[in-house]
N, C-alpha and C positions, 0 to 999 in steps of 0.2 A: 681475635684479643683473646688472648686462655683464661678459663676459666677461674682461674688462680685468681688475676691480674684486673678481672671485671669490680667497673664498684656501681654502686647504684644508688638509687633518688627517689626520695619520697617527695611526692609533689600533692597538693594538695588542693580539696575544688578542681575534679576535671573532671564533671560530669556532662560539659557539651561540648561538643567537637568542633565549632569555630568560637570556642576560650581560650583563655591567656592560659590555663590548663592544659586544658590540652596538645596548645602550644607550644607551650616548656614539651612537657613530654613527649613532642617527637623530638623534639632539639635537640634534649639530654641523650636520644637510646643514637639521633644519630653523630652521637661525638662516644655511644659506645656504651652509655648508662645502663642497667639491668631499670628498669620502670616500677614505682609501687606507686599507686596514689590514690585519692579516695575521693568518693563522690554523696552528696546527696542531694536526690530529686522531689523530697519535700519539699526543698526550698524555692526548685527552680517550676512548680504548676503552681506559685503563688505569683510567679513575673509574667509580664504579658510577653514575654519571651519562652514561657513552657518549658515545656521537658522534648529532653532531644531522645527517644525515645531507643531506645536499645544499645544509646549511644555509651555506657562505659564499655559495654561488650563489643562491640566495634573496633571503639583507641583499644581494648587491649589485646584483638584479635590485628590489627595493621601493625604496633608495634612488631607485639612480636613478630611480622611478616618484617620490619627488618632486621632481626637475627635476636634478637634483645631479647633476655629472661623478662616480663612484665604480667604485674598481678593489680587489679581492681576492684575494691569492697568500697561497701560504703559504712560509712562511720557518721556521724550527729554530732559534730566542733560545741554543741550548746555546750556539753554534757561534761563536768569537768574532770569527766575519770576516761573521758574519748581520745586525749592527743595521748595519754601513756598507752592505754589498749593497741592503739593506733602501730608506734612504736611496733612495740613485745609482737604484734602482728606479722611485722615487713620484716622482722630482725626472724621469725623464726618460716616465714614462707622465701626473700630471699636471703637474708641476711641484715651485718646493721648496715645504713646509709653511709655514703659518705658523704653526699648533697640533702636537704634539707630545703625544702622551694611551700614556703606558707602564701597559698596563694588564696583559700577559701575564705568567698569572704556574703555578710550579711550585711544587705544594702538596702533600706524604704527611704521616701519622703517623706518629713516632718515637719521641716518651721519650728517659731517658734511656739506656735499654737496650736500645734498638736500632738508636740515631744514630752512622752509621758516615761513615768520610771519603767516599762515594759519594754516602749525602746528604747532606751538606752543600753538593759539589760542586752536585748536579743543582739543587741550593734557589738558589746565590748566583747559577751560572753564567744561569742562567732571569731570579731576581728582582735579585740588585742590578748582576752585567757588563753586559747585553745594556739595561738601564735605563745604565746609564754608561754606557756608549758608543755610546748610540742621541741621549744627550744632550748630551756633546760635540759628537760630529758636528755635529749642530742648530746649534750653538753658534757651533761653526770656521768652520762655511760661511755662517754669515746673512747677508741681504744687508742685512737694514736693515729697519728699524722693529720695528710690534709683533710680538715672539713669547711666547712664550707652552710652556710646560712641566711637564703636568701629572701624578705621579705619583701610584702606587697602596699604599696602605698602610695595617691589617690594625693598628692601635692597639697594640699592642709596648708604647710604654710607657707606656700606663693600665690593665695589668695582665700575668699572665703569659701560656702560651704552656706548657704541660709536655709536652704531646701532642704541639706542636710547634716544639717546641725549630728545624729546620736555619731551615724555614718563620717563626717569628717573628725568629730575629738575621739573617735574607736584610731580611727586611721592616723592622726595626729600623735595619739600615743605608743603607737607603733614608733614611728619615726624616735622616740628618744627611744627606749626602747630597745633598735636597733645603734646606735650611738654607744651607750652603757653596757650592752653587755658584751663588742665586740669589744672592748676592750676589757672585761672579765675571762676571755674566755680566748683570747688573742694568744697569751702562753700555753696553750694548749693545743696549738694548728689551726682554730678556726676563725676563717674569715666571716662580718654576720655586716650584709649590708640590704636598702631596701633600693626600689623599683617603682618610678610612678612613671607609668609609659600616658599619662593625660590620656584624654580625651582617644581609647580607641571603639571600633566598631567592633561588636563578639556581636552580633542581631538584633538589639539595640536600638539601634538607630536608627529614627526613620528617616525617608530622602529629604524632608523643607528640616529636617536634624544636622543633615552630615551637610546641607545646603549653606547654612548658616556655622556653621563650623570651620568646612574647609580654610578659607580666606584665613583665620584663622593663623595656619598653621602653618610654619614659613615655608618649608617644602611642597607647601599646596596637597597635600592630599591628609584623607588620616588616615590615621592610625589602625594597624592591621596587630590580629594576636602573634604572629609572627613577628613584630618588629620589638616587643617584649621580649619575645622567646629567646632571640641571639640574642640580646641584653643578657640573659640569665643565664644561658652557654655557656656567654665568652667567662662573667661570676662561678660562676662552678668548676669550671677550670685551672688548671697545670699555669696559664697564661696570669690569670683574673687575682694569684694566691696574693699578691701585693697593693692590693686591691680592701679595706679594710674597712668599718664605721659611716661608712659612706647609705647617703640620697644622694640615687642619680633620679635626675629627673630628665629622662629620655623620649620627648617629646615632638621631635619634630618643630623645633619654632615654634609650640603653638604660648600664645599671648594669651593673657585674658586682662578688658576689657568695656 
């Protein structure tokens, strides 16, 4: 692909090499996109899975070895000014992206006994507000042509998440936002979809949990980051250009009971 024909993809939340964000970067790079990705390891440090030391740097090097330009940088998406700053930086370093994948997420357990205003805000700031602000800024600056916005959700419309009230509510908001935004930006040539990958092993599942979940998948295995990444790459492609306003539940036949 010549430099003049290169396309650029921006993927948020790719700090761990075993995650969906990193898998998406690889899949889009394999399709010929130059890649910009964000990461925020201070949040990773609060999780049981911990920080992937040097993960962003190693991911960037891996992508460059695939023959594409790649940049990665820290971005605290809990701050309202960060989405515009992220887009500004990508444009300055690579050019205007044609693909935006809103993958970054904040997730903690709460339940009705533990839910607080602070927990609600933390989830909505990262999961919904950052997604919305990045998406509308992407559309406002759109130079023309075929664009793609792909958001990540978690099947909140398919069943309850009683221990993750704030997370479920923020992801449910993304589903509603996706449908409405798609109608607004369709005339610009931009498609907007959301992907629900279902339970995906990104390093957080214990063997006991895997054994519990596996029989719930019709296809007989746990979801992998690459499964979601392949669908995202399709939606980002020319072949995916007639799909918009959809919440795609790609869960390997996962059933809730």
